[in-house]
N, C-alpha and C positions, 0 to 999 in steps of 0.2 A: 471585649476581646482581651485575652490574656497577653501579657508581655511576651515578646519573642524569646525563644530559648537561648539563642546566641545571635550574633550579627548575621551569620550565614543562613541560619535556619529561621525562616519567618513563618512557615506553615508546614504541617505534615498531613499527608493523605495516604490511605492504605488502598492497595490494589491487589487483585488476583490476576495472575498471568493466564492468558487464554492459551488453548492448544495452538500449535504452529499453523495449522490450516485455517484457523479463524483469525489470524492476524490481518490487519488492514492492508498489508502489503502483499498478501497471498490470496486471500479469499475473493475479493472483488475481481482480481485479475484472471482468475479461473474462468469467470463468466465473460470477461472482455475478450480473452483469447478464443474461447469457444464461439462467441458471437462473430468475431472477425473471421475465424476459420469457416463458419457457415456462410457468411456473406461473400467471402473470397471464392469459395468453391462453387456455390450454387448461383449466386446473383451475377458476379463479374466473370467468373471462369478463371481457372489457374493459368491456362494456356494463353488467354487473351491479355491478361493483366498480371503477368508474373512479376515484373519489376515493381510495379505499383503496390502489389500485395506484400512484397518483401519490405518495401519502404514503410508501409503502414504497420507491419509487424515489428519492424525495428523501432518505430515511434512508440508503440505500446510497450515494448521492452525498455526503452529509455525512460518512459514514465514510471514503470515499475522500479527501475533502478533508482530514480530520483526519490520516489516514495520511501524506499529502503534507506537511502542516505539521509533523508530528513529525520529518520529515527535515530541516527547517530549524532546528528547535529543538534537536536532539540529533545530535551527530556519530556516536555509537554506533548510533543507529537508522538514520541515513543509510547508514552502512557496511553494516549488516546487510541493508538493503532494496535497495541499489543496487550492491553490490560482492561479489566473491568473494575469498577468501583466496588468496594466492600459494602 
């Protein structure tokens, strides 16, 4: 292995940015929201479990927000969720 370029730069990797809909904090959640909407409307019933359905929907929303925030907190997570290797 070659010597590091500087103290801060130990390794370089090249990535291609994916389209926004294919980002890891968008694409999987489309299916999660759709699956929850199906389960809530057909299996449980909106009228019977209105509050429970909203709580579960808020839980999925919080999970999506945390996933998006992890992209701001960590470069490695951001590259894994928004880019593909060259």
